[in-house]
KEKE-3310 file (N, C-alpha, C; in steps of 0.2 Angstrom, whole numbers, plus 5000, padded with zeros to 4 digits):
npx = (4939:4928:4931:4929:4920:4920:4911:4913:4909:4909:4909:4912:4909:4904:4911:4917:4928:4935:4940:4949:4953:4962:4956:4960:4957:4944:4940:4931:4919:4918:4918:4906:4897:4898:4893:4899:4900:4908:4916:4930:4946:4959:4974:4984:4999:5009:5025:5032:5024:5024:5025:5015:5005:5001:4996:4985:4977:4975:4968:4957:4949:4937:4933:4938:4955:4969:4986:4998:5013:5021:5035:5037:5044:5049:5055:5049:5036:5029:5027:5030:5027:5013:5009:5013:5003:4991:4992:4991:4978:4971:4975:4970:4957:4949:4934:4924:4916:4923:4937:4950:4961:4971:4985:4995:5007:5007:5013:5010:4996:4994:4999:4992:4979:4980:4981:4969:4961:4963:4961:4950:4943:4940:4939:4932:4939:4948:4955:4968:4976:4992:5002:5004:5006:4999:4986:4982:4983:4986:4977:4965:4954:4956:4967:4978:4993:5010:5028:5040:5055:5056:5050:5039:5024:5019:5011:4995:4979:4962:4954:4942:4942:4932:4931:4939:4950:4956:4967:4973:4981:4991:5000:5008:5019:5027:5043:5049:5053:5044:5032:5034:5035:5021:5015:5019:5011:4998:5001:5003:4990:4983:4989:4985:4971:4965:4967:4963:4965:4979:4984:4979:4987:5000:4999:4998:5008:5018:5010:5003:5013:5018:5008:4997:4981:4966:4972:4979:4970:4960:4968:4971:4957:4953:4962:4959:4946:4948:4955:4945:4934:4940:4942:4929:4924:4932:4936:4944:4955:4955:4956:4954:4958:4972:4978:4982:4994:5003:5019:5023:5028:5042:5045:5043:5053:5064:5064:5065:5077:5086:5085:5075:5080:5083:5088:5081:5064:5047:5039:5049:5054:5043:5042:5054:5049:5038:5044:5053:5043:5036:5047:5049:5036:5037:5048:5042:5033:5021:5017:5017:5030:5028:5018:5025:5036:5029:5025:5038:5043:5034:5039:5052:5048:5042:5053:5056:5066:5071:5081:5087:5100:5106:5104:5107:5117:5124:5127:5117:5106:5102:5097:5086:5078:5075:5067:5056:5051:5045:5034:5017:5008:5012:5009:5016:5032:5035:5036:5024:5018:5011:5007:5008:4998:4993:4990:4979:4975:4978:4988:4985:4991:5002:5015:5032:5047:5060:5073:5071:5067:5078:5088:5083:5084:5097:5102:5094:5091:5101:5113:5125)
npy = (5067:5054:5037:5025:5018:5012:5005:5003:4994:4993:4988:4999:5010:5017:5020:5028:5023:5032:5032:5039:5054:5069:5076:5086:5100:5102:5099:5104:5104:5090:5085:5091:5084:5072:5073:5080:5092:5104:5116:5119:5114:5103:5102:5090:5088:5080:5086:5083:5082:5094:5112:5117:5108:5108:5121:5121:5112:5118:5130:5124:5120:5128:5131:5137:5134:5125:5123:5110:5106:5091:5081:5066:5053:5037:5038:5050:5045:5045:5047:5060:5067:5065:5071:5085:5087:5085:5096:5107:5106:5107:5120:5128:5126:5115:5105:5090:5089:5095:5093:5082:5081:5071:5072:5063:5049:5033:5034:5047:5046:5036:5042:5054:5049:5041:5052:5058:5049:5050:5063:5071:5059:5056:5063:5069:5061:5062:5054:5057:5048:5048:5040:5024:5013:5018:5020:5007:5000:5005:5015:5009:5000:5005:5004:5013:5021:5021:5021:5013:5011:4998:4992:4992:5000:4997:5004:5010:5012:5006:5014:5020:5029:5043:5046:5041:5047:5042:5048:5046:5054:5059:5049:5050:5058:5051:5042:5028:5018:5020:5016:5003:4999:5001:4991:4980:4977:4976:4964:4955:4955:4948:4936:4931:4930:4929:4921:4924:4938:4938:4931:4941:4952:4946:4945:4958:4966:4976:4986:4990:4994:5005:5014:5014:5017:5007:4999:5002:5008:4997:4988:4994:4995:4982:4977:4985:4980:4967:4969:4976:4967:4957:4965:4969:4957:4954:4966:4969:4961:4948:4935:4931:4943:4943:4937:4947:4951:4943:4939:4951:4949:4945:4956:4968:4966:4966:4980:4986:4981:4988:5000:5008:5013:5022:5014:5003:5002:5002:4994:4987:4979:4972:4963:4956:4950:4943:4934:4927:4921:4913:4904:4898:4892:4883:4875:4870:4861:4866:4873:4869:4865:4869:4879:4888:4891:4898:4910:4915:4917:4927:4938:4939:4943:4955:4962:4963:4964:4950:4946:4942:4942:4952:4963:4959:4950:4935:4940:4949:4941:4938:4950:4952:4941:4945:4957:4950:4943:4953:4956:4961:4951:4940:4930:4923:4915:4909:4912:4919:4915:4919:4909:4902:4891:4888:4899:4910:4903:4902:4898:4900:4907:4899:4893:4895:4890:4902:4897:4888:4897:4905:4896:4893:4906:4908:4897:4896:4909:4919:4916:4919)
npz = (4922:4925:4926:4931:4946:4962:4975:4992:5006:5024:5041:5048:5040:5024:5007:4992:4979:4967:4951:4938:4928:4929:4940:4949:4946:4949:4962:4972:4966:4964:4977:4982:4974:4980:4992:5002:5015:5023:5034:5035:5028:5030:5021:5018:5010:5000:4997:4985:4974:4967:4964:4954:4954:4967:4969:4960:4966:4979:4974:4969:4980:4988:5001:5018:5021:5027:5023:5023:5019:5016:5020:5013:5019:5024:5037:5042:5044:5057:5075:5078:5066:5066:5078:5075:5065:5072:5082:5073:5069:5081:5084:5074:5077:5072:5069:5071:5060:5050:5038:5034:5021:5011:5000:4991:4991:4998:5011:5015:5015:5025:5036:5037:5038:5050:5059:5057:5062:5075:5079:5089:5091:5078:5062:5047:5032:5018:5004:4992:4982:4975:4969:4960:4968:4980:4975:4972:4984:4998:5000:5001:5012:5025:5033:5044:5049:5058:5058:5069:5078:5080:5069:5054:5052:5064:5074:5074:5066:5062:5051:5041:5025:5019:5006:4991:4979:4964:4953:4938:4931:4939:4939:4927:4929:4937:4941:4932:4941:4952:4946:4944:4957:4962:4953:4959:4969:4962:4955:4966:4971:4961:4962:4974:4973:4959:4945:4932:4931:4934:4922:4912:4916:4913:4899:4896:4902:4898:4892:4903:4912:4905:4906:4898:4891:4889:4898:4910:4918:4919:4926:4938:4943:4944:4953:4964:4966:4970:4983:4989:4990:4999:5010:5014:5018:5029:5039:5050:5049:5054:5049:5034:5028:5030:5020:5011:5015:5009:5005:5012:5025:5024:5016:5023:5033:5026:5021:5034:5038:5030:5035:5029:5017:5002:4993:4992:4988:4994:4985:4978:4988:4991:4979:4981:4993:4989:4980:4989:4998:4988:4985:4997:4999:4988:4993:5004:4998:4995:4983:4966:4955:4941:4942:4950:4942:4932:4938:4941:4928:4924:4932:4927:4914:4916:4921:4934:4948:4958:4966:4981:4986:4980:4988:5001:5013:5021:5033:5037:5040:5054:5058:5049:5053:5066:5063:5056:5067:5074:5067:5065:5063:5071:5085:5094:5098:5086:5068:5058:5042:5026:5013:4996:4987:4975:4961:4966:4977:4994:5008:5025:5041:5044:5054:5058:5065:5070:5067:5057:5046:5046:5041:5029:5023:5023:5015:5003:4998:5000:4992:4986)
capx = (4934:4928:4931:4926:4918:4920:4909:4916:4905:4912:4905:4913:4908:4904:4914:4918:4934:4933:4946:4948:4959:4961:4952:4962:4955:4937:4939:4925:4913:4917:4916:4899:4893:4898:4889:4903:4899:4912:4918:4937:4949:4966:4977:4991:5001:5016:5028:5035:5019:5026:5021:5010:4999:4999:4993:4979:4973:4973:4964:4950:4946:4934:4932:4944:4960:4976:4990:5004:5017:5024:5041:5035:5049:5047:5057:5044:5030:5031:5023:5032:5023:5006:5008:5012:4996:4986:4993:4989:4971:4969:4977:4965:4950:4945:4930:4923:4913:4928:4939:4957:4962:4978:4987:5002:5008:5005:5016:5006:4989:4994:5001:4986:4973:4981:4980:4962:4957:4964:4958:4943:4941:4938:4937:4931:4945:4947:4962:4969:4983:4996:5006:5001:5006:4994:4980:4979:4984:4985:4971:4959:4954:4956:4973:4982:4998:5016:5033:5044:5062:5055:5047:5035:5017:5017:5006:4990:4971:4958:4950:4940:4941:4925:4931:4946:4950:4963:4968:4979:4986:4997:5005:5012:5025:5031:5048:5048:5054:5038:5027:5036:5033:5014:5014:5021:5004:4994:5003:5001:4982:4981:4992:4981:4964:4962:4971:4962:4969:4986:4985:4979:4994:5005:4998:4998:5012:5021:5005:5002:5019:5019:5002:4993:4974:4963:4975:4981:4963:4958:4973:4969:4950:4953:4966:4955:4940:4950:4956:4938:4930:4943:4941:4922:4923:4936:4939:4949:4961:4954:4958:4955:4962:4979:4981:4984:5001:5007:5026:5025:5032:5049:5046:5044:5059:5070:5064:5068:5084:5090:5083:5070:5084:5080:5091:5075:5058:5042:5037:5054:5054:5037:5044:5058:5045:5034:5049:5055:5037:5035:5052:5047:5031:5040:5052:5038:5029:5014:5015:5021:5036:5025:5015:5031:5040:5024:5026:5045:5043:5031:5043:5057:5045:5041:5059:5056:5071:5069:5087:5088:5107:5108:5104:5109:5122:5122:5128:5111:5101:5100:5093:5080:5074:5072:5061:5051:5048:5041:5029:5011:5004:5014:5007:5020:5039:5036:5035:5018:5019:5006:5010:5004:4997:4993:4988:4972:4974:4983:4989:4985:4992:5007:5020:5038:5053:5065:5079:5069:5067:5085:5091:5080:5086:5105:5103:5090:5090:5108:5117:5131)
capy = (5063:5048:5031:5019:5020:5006:5006:4999:4994:4990:4989:5006:5015:5015:5025:5026:5024:5035:5031:5044:5058:5077:5078:5092:5106:5103:5096:5106:5101:5082:5084:5092:5079:5066:5075:5083:5099:5106:5123:5120:5108:5103:5099:5087:5087:5078:5092:5080:5083:5100:5118:5118:5104:5111:5128:5119:5109:5123:5134:5121:5120:5134:5132:5139:5129:5125:5118:5108:5102:5085:5077:5060:5048:5032:5041:5055:5042:5044:5050:5067:5070:5065:5077:5091:5088:5086:5102:5112:5105:5111:5127:5131:5125:5111:5100:5083:5090:5097:5088:5081:5078:5070:5071:5060:5042:5029:5037:5053:5044:5032:5047:5058:5045:5040:5058:5059:5044:5052:5070:5071:5053:5055:5069:5067:5060:5061:5052:5057:5044:5050:5035:5018:5009:5020:5019:5000:4997:5008:5020:5005:4996:5008:5004:5019:5019:5024:5016:5014:5008:4991:4990:4996:5000:4994:5008:5013:5011:5004:5020:5020:5036:5045:5046:5040:5049:5039:5051:5043:5059:5060:5043:5052:5061:5046:5038:5021:5014:5021:5013:4996:4999:5000:4985:4974:4976:4973:4957:4952:4954:4943:4929:4929:4929:4929:4919:4927:4944:4936:4930:4947:4955:4942:4947:4966:4969:4982:4991:4993:4998:5011:5018:5015:5016:5006:4994:5004:5008:4990:4984:4997:4994:4975:4976:4988:4976:4961:4971:4978:4961:4954:4970:4969:4951:4954:4972:4970:4957:4943:4929:4931:4949:4941:4935:4953:4952:4939:4942:4957:4948:4946:4963:4973:4965:4969:4987:4989:4980:4993:5007:5011:5016:5023:5009:4998:5005:4997:4989:4982:4975:4967:4959:4951:4946:4938:4928:4923:4917:4908:4899:4895:4888:4877:4871:4866:4857:4869:4875:4864:4868:4872:4886:4892:4894:4903:4916:4918:4919:4934:4942:4941:4947:4962:4965:4964:4961:4946:4943:4945:4943:4959:4968:4957:4945:4931:4944:4952:4936:4939:4957:4951:4937:4949:4961:4946:4941:4958:4957:4962:4945:4935:4930:4918:4915:4907:4917:4917:4917:4918:4905:4901:4884:4890:4906:4911:4899:4903:4894:4905:4905:4894:4896:4892:4893:4906:4893:4885:4902:4907:4891:4895:4912:4907:4892:4897:4916:4922:4910:4922)
capz = (4919:4929:4921:4935:4953:4966:4981:4998:5012:5029:5047:5050:5035:5017:5004:4985:4976:4960:4946:4933:4926:4929:4946:4954:4944:4950:4968:4976:4963:4965:4984:4983:4971:4984:4998:5007:5017:5029:5034:5035:5025:5031:5016:5020:5003:4998:4993:4979:4968:4963:4965:4950:4956:4974:4967:4957:4971:4983:4971:4968:4986:4989:5008:5021:5021:5030:5019:5026:5015:5020:5017:5014:5019:5030:5044:5044:5045:5064:5080:5078:5061:5068:5083:5071:5062:5077:5085:5069:5069:5087:5084:5069:5079:5067:5073:5068:5054:5045:5034:5033:5014:5010:4993:4990:4991:5004:5017:5016:5016:5031:5042:5038:5040:5057:5063:5056:5067:5082:5081:5092:5089:5071:5058:5040:5029:5010:5002:4985:4981:4969:4966:4958:4974:4985:4972:4972:4990:5005:5000:5001:5017:5031:5038:5044:5054:5057:5059:5075:5078:5080:5062:5049:5053:5071:5078:5069:5068:5056:5050:5034:5022:5017:4999:4988:4972:4961:4947:4934:4928:4943:4937:4921:4932:4941:4938:4931:4947:4956:4943:4946:4964:4962:4950:4963:4973:4958:4954:4972:4972:4956:4964:4980:4972:4953:4940:4926:4931:4933:4915:4909:4918:4910:4892:4895:4907:4895:4891:4910:4915:4901:4908:4892:4892:4895:4902:4917:4922:4921:4931:4944:4945:4946:4959:4969:4968:4974:4990:4992:4992:5005:5016:5016:5022:5035:5039:5055:5048:5059:5046:5027:5026:5031:5013:5008:5018:5005:5004:5016:5031:5022:5013:5029:5036:5021:5022:5040:5039:5026:5038:5024:5013:4995:4988:4991:4990:4996:4980:4976:4994:4990:4974:4985:4998:4985:4978:4995:5000:4983:4986:5004:4997:4984:4997:5009:4994:4994:4976:4962:4951:4935:4944:4953:4936:4928:4941:4940:4921:4924:4935:4922:4908:4918:4923:4941:4951:4964:4968:4987:4988:4977:4993:5008:5013:5027:5039:5038:5042:5061:5058:5045:5057:5071:5061:5055:5073:5077:5063:5069:5063:5075:5092:5098:5096:5079:5063:5054:5035:5021:5008:4990:4985:4968:4960:4968:4983:4999:5015:5030:5047:5044:5058:5057:5069:5067:5065:5050:5042:5046:5037:5022:5020:5021:5010:4997:4996:5001:4990:4984)
cpx = (4934:4927:4929:4925:4917:4917:4912:4911:4908:4907:4906:4913:4908:4907:4915:4925:4933:4940:4944:4955:4957:4956:4953:4960:4947:4935:4933:4919:4912:4915:4909:4895:4893:4896:4893:4902:4904:4915:4926:4940:4956:4969:4984:4994:5008:5020:5031:5030:5020:5022:5015:5004:4996:4994:4986:4974:4970:4967:4957:4946:4943:4933:4939:4949:4966:4980:4996:5007:5022:5030:5040:5040:5047:5049:5052:5037:5030:5026:5024:5028:5016:5005:5008:5006:4991:4986:4990:4981:4968:4970:4972:4958:4946:4940:4928:4920:4917:4932:4947:4958:4969:4979:4994:5001:5005:5007:5012:4999:4989:4995:4995:4980:4974:4979:4972:4958:4958:4961:4951:4939:4938:4936:4936:4938:4944:4955:4963:4976:4986:5001:5002:5000:5000:4987:4977:4980:4982:4979:4964:4959:4954:4962:4977:4988:5005:5021:5036:5051:5061:5052:5042:5028:5015:5012:5001:4983:4968:4953:4948:4939:4934:4925:4938:4945:4957:4963:4975:4984:4992:5003:5010:5019:5029:5037:5046:5048:5048:5032:5028:5034:5025:5012:5015:5014:4999:4995:5001:4994:4980:4983:4987:4974:4962:4967:4970:4965:4976:4988:4984:4985:4999:5005:5000:5003:5015:5016:5004:5007:5020:5013:4997:4985:4971:4966:4977:4975:4960:4962:4971:4962:4950:4956:4962:4949:4942:4951:4949:4934:4933:4941:4934:4920:4926:4940:4944:4955:4961:4957:4959:4959:4970:4982:4984:4991:5005:5014:5028:5029:5040:5050:5047:5051:5065:5070:5068:5075:5089:5088:5079:5074:5081:5083:5086:5069:5053:5040:5043:5055:5049:5039:5049:5054:5041:5039:5051:5049:5036:5040:5051:5042:5033:5044:5048:5032:5022:5012:5020:5025:5033:5022:5020:5034:5035:5025:5033:5046:5040:5036:5049:5054:5044:5047:5059:5061:5069:5075:5089:5095:5110:5108:5106:5114:5120:5123:5122:5105:5098:5095:5086:5075:5071:5066:5055:5047:5043:5035:5022:5007:5006:5011:5011:5028:5040:5034:5029:5019:5013:5009:5005:5004:4997:4990:4980:4970:4979:4983:4990:4988:4997:5013:5026:5043:5057:5071:5077:5070:5075:5089:5089:5083:5094:5106:5100:5090:5097:5113:5124:5136)
cpy = (5056:5042:5025:5021:5013:5008:5001:5000:4990:4991:4996:5011:5013:5021:5023:5027:5026:5035:5035:5048:5065:5079:5085:5099:5107:5099:5098:5104:5093:5081:5085:5087:5072:5067:5077:5090:5100:5113:5124:5113:5109:5099:5096:5085:5085:5083:5089:5081:5089:5106:5119:5115:5106:5117:5126:5116:5114:5128:5131:5119:5127:5136:5135:5133:5130:5120:5117:5103:5097:5082:5070:5054:5043:5035:5046:5052:5040:5048:5058:5070:5071:5071:5084:5093:5089:5093:5108:5112:5108:5118:5131:5129:5121:5107:5094:5083:5093:5091:5088:5078:5077:5069:5069:5052:5039:5032:5043:5051:5040:5037:5051:5055:5043:5046:5060:5055:5046:5058:5070:5065:5052:5061:5066:5067:5058:5059:5053:5054:5046:5045:5028:5014:5011:5019:5012:4997:5001:5013:5016:5001:4999:5007:5010:5017:5022:5019:5017:5011:5001:4988:4994:4995:4997:4997:5011:5011:5009:5010:5021:5028:5037:5045:5045:5042:5047:5043:5049:5048:5060:5055:5045:5055:5057:5043:5031:5016:5014:5017:5005:4994:4997:4993:4979:4972:4973:4966:4953:4950:4949:4936:4927:4927:4928:4927:4922:4934:4943:4935:4936:4952:4952:4944:4954:4970:4976:4987:4995:4997:5005:5016:5019:5013:5012:5001:4996:5005:5002:4987:4987:4995:4986:4973:4979:4983:4970:4963:4973:4972:4957:4959:4969:4963:4951:4961:4973:4965:4951:4936:4930:4937:4948:4940:4941:4954:4947:4942:4948:4955:4948:4953:4968:4972:4967:4976:4989:4987:4985:5000:5011:5016:5017:5018:5004:5001:5000:4991:4984:4977:4969:4962:4954:4947:4941:4932:4924:4919:4912:4902:4895:4890:4882:4873:4867:4862:4859:4870:4870:4868:4872:4879:4891:4896:4899:4910:4919:4920:4926:4939:4944:4945:4954:4966:4967:4960:4957:4943:4946:4946:4949:4964:4966:4951:4941:4935:4948:4948:4937:4945:4955:4947:4941:4954:4956:4944:4946:4960:4957:4955:4940:4936:4925:4919:4913:4913:4915:4920:4915:4915:4904:4893:4884:4897:4906:4907:4899:4898:4900:4902:4899:4897:4892:4895:4897:4902:4890:4891:4905:4902:4892:4901:4911:4902:4893:4904:4920:4917:4912:4922)
cpz = (4923:4924:4925:4942:4956:4973:4986:5004:5018:5035:5050:5045:5028:5013:4996:4983:4969:4956:4940:4931:4927:4934:4949:4952:4946:4957:4972:4973:4964:4972:4985:4980:4976:4991:5004:5009:5023:5028:5033:5032:5027:5026:5018:5013:5003:4994:4986:4973:4964:4964:4961:4952:4963:4973:4965:4962:4976:4981:4970:4974:4988:4997:5011:5022:5024:5025:5023:5021:5018:5016:5018:5013:5025:5037:5046:5045:5053:5068:5079:5072:5063:5073:5080:5068:5067:5081:5080:5068:5075:5086:5080:5071:5074:5072:5068:5062:5048:5042:5034:5026:5013:5002:4993:4990:4998:5011:5020:5019:5023:5037:5043:5040:5048:5061:5062:5061:5074:5084:5083:5091:5082:5067:5051:5036:5022:5008:4994:4984:4975:4966:4965:4964:4979:4982:4972:4979:4996:5005:5001:5008:5024:5036:5038:5049:5053:5059:5066:5074:5078:5073:5059:5051:5059:5075:5073:5071:5061:5056:5043:5031:5021:5009:4997:4981:4969:4954:4944:4931:4932:4941:4932:4923:4936:4938:4937:4937:4952:4953:4944:4953:4965:4959:4954:4967:4968:4956:4960:4973:4967:4959:4970:4978:4965:4947:4933:4926:4930:4925:4910:4910:4913:4902:4891:4899:4904:4894:4898:4913:4911:4902:4902:4894:4887:4900:4909:4921:4924:4926:4938:4947:4947:4952:4965:4971:4972:4982:4993:4994:4998:5011:5018:5020:5029:5036:5044:5055:5053:5056:5038:5025:5026:5024:5009:5010:5014:5003:5008:5023:5030:5020:5018:5032:5032:5021:5028:5041:5035:5029:5033:5019:5006:4990:4987:4993:4992:4991:4978:4982:4993:4985:4978:4990:4994:4983:4984:4998:4995:4984:4992:5003:4993:4989:5002:5005:4994:4987:4972:4957:4945:4937:4947:4947:4932:4931:4940:4933:4920:4927:4931:4916:4910:4921:4930:4945:4958:4967:4975:4989:4984:4983:5000:5007:5020:5033:5041:5041:5049:5061:5055:5049:5063:5069:5059:5061:5076:5072:5067:5068:5068:5082:5096:5095:5089:5074:5058:5047:5031:5015:5002:4988:4978:4967:4961:4975:4988:5005:5020:5037:5048:5048:5058:5062:5066:5064:5058:5045:5041:5041:5030:5019:5018:5016:5003:4994:4995:4998:4987:4989)
residu = (MET:ILE:LYS:ALA:LYS:LEU:GLY:ILE:ARG:THR:ASN:ASN:GLY:SER:TYR:SER:VAL:VAL:ILE:GLY:THR:ASN:PHE:PHE:ASN:LYS:LEU:SER:LYS:ILE:LEU:ARG:LYS:ASN:GLY:PHE:ASN:PHE:ASN:LYS:CYS:PHE:LEU:LEU:ILE:ASP:LYS:LYS:ILE:GLY:LYS:LYS:ARG:ILE:LYS:GLN:ILE:SER:LYS:SER:ILE:SER:LYS:LYS:LYS:ILE:ILE:TYR:LEU:PHE:ASN:SER:THR:GLU:LYS:ASN:LYS:SER:PHE:GLY:SER:VAL:LEU:LYS:ILE:LEU:ASN:LEU:LEU:GLN:LYS:ASN:ASN:PHE:ASN:ARG:ASN:ASP:CYS:LEU:LEU:THR:VAL:GLY:GLY:GLY:ILE:THR:GLY:ASP:THR:GLY:GLY:PHE:ALA:ALA:SER:LEU:PHE:LYS:ARG:GLY:ILE:LYS:PHE:ILE:ASN:ILE:PRO:THR:THR:LEU:LEU:ALA:GLN:VAL:ASP:SER:SER:ILE:GLY:GLY:LYS:THR:GLY:ILE:ASN:THR:VAL:TYR:GLY:LYS:ASN:LEU:ILE:GLY:SER:PHE:TYR:GLN:PRO:ASN:LEU:VAL:LEU:ALA:ASP:THR:LEU:PHE:LEU:LYS:THR:LEU:PRO:LYS:ARG:GLU:ILE:THR:CYS:GLY:TYR:ALA:GLU:ILE:LEU:LYS:HIS:SER:LEU:ILE:SER:ASP:LYS:LYS:LEU:PHE:LEU:TYR:LEU:ASP:LYS:ASN:VAL:GLN:ASN:ILE:LEU:LYS:LEU:LYS:SER:PRO:PHE:ILE:GLU:LYS:ALA:ILE:PHE:LYS:SER:CYS:LYS:ILE:LYS:ARG:ASP:ILE:VAL:GLN:LYS:ASP:GLU:LYS:GLU:ASN:ASN:LEU:ARG:LYS:ILE:LEU:ASN:PHE:GLY:HIS:THR:PHE:ALA:HIS:ALA:TYR:GLU:ALA:SER:MET:THR:TYR:SER:LYS:LYS:LEU:ASN:HIS:GLY:GLU:ALA:VAL:ILE:LEU:GLY:ILE:TYR:SER:SER:LEU:LYS:PHE:SER:LEU:ASP:ASN:LYS:LEU:ILE:ASN:LEU:SER:GLU:PHE:ASN:LEU:ILE:ILE:GLY:HIS:LEU:SER:LYS:ALA:LYS:LEU:SER:TYR:ASN:VAL:SER:LYS:TYR:PHE:SER:LYS:ILE:ASP:THR:LYS:LYS:ILE:ILE:SER:TYR:MET:GLN:ASN:ASP:LYS:LYS:ASN:ASN:SER:GLU:LYS:ILE:ASN:LEU:ILE:LEU:LEU:LYS:LYS:ILE:GLY:SER:MET:GLU:LEU:ASN:LYS:LYS:PHE:SER:LYS:GLU:LYS:ILE:ARG:SER:PHE:ILE:ASN:GLU:LYS:LEU:LEU:ILE:ASN)
# end
């Protein structure tokens, strides 16, 4: 059942994000309705979604298909995985009018999307995000990419999908930790763009985290719309789109410093990054204490852990700073941060020395 549909128009293509439930029994019908005609389909499927769902999805694709079950870990978000996909596409004689369809979380979508952008300079790409995080973030905007030993998402491309199908039924099987992970991005979108959405989240956070309808659908739709509006204005992240990285310079460094350990998933790192950026904004007199406390109160209400010293000690600071310097937003020795002036108002392209940030981390974040 389709509950909402959001159109996205960019210079490099237009597509729809369809939000609803129980799509996977009728994929061929949905694809036909959206104008997709292809002879072969490469299904890149996160093996964690389970044999039953994999069988349903495979059965619902009537075209000739190749199924590749993907072990979606940050370590497998790599050149090695992309090369395996490209080799299979070549071996099975896929062409640019055929389709690569990903079913899984952000790692699966990013890896498959990057492979789709490379194969014969671009093959049709359909994304079925199965986690809340992927539904509200990585599936929208056309960013694809892989990790390297130097950091997260450092190699990739801008490649818009042809269709995104966000099926909330997949969310029912996710552990609570994964729902929290996705909620971090919904919260981020509200902070950078829409105080009304923030207040809605603050009022309905428990209903959203429990996936109750219509609260979860509204949160997904509003979050997607914010990202859509930003991406349409700045597809290649020349300026405005940088606000979507709020909290992420810290977050990506935290993840990399823990070598993408399961002890800290992406959403949990984003919450730490949001807090770090908020605290830095407060220390630099950009945001007032009242607004800061409003956001911290919401983190506490939602039971989102923002204690950086729970994961790191001062011995880790040098490593964290090193990864922050490698962040793709930097173009000098200084570190570029996206900071908050108030909910819905950002400060872009603020650059700080690594000494200032090192001092901040040691004195304000790692206080134990």
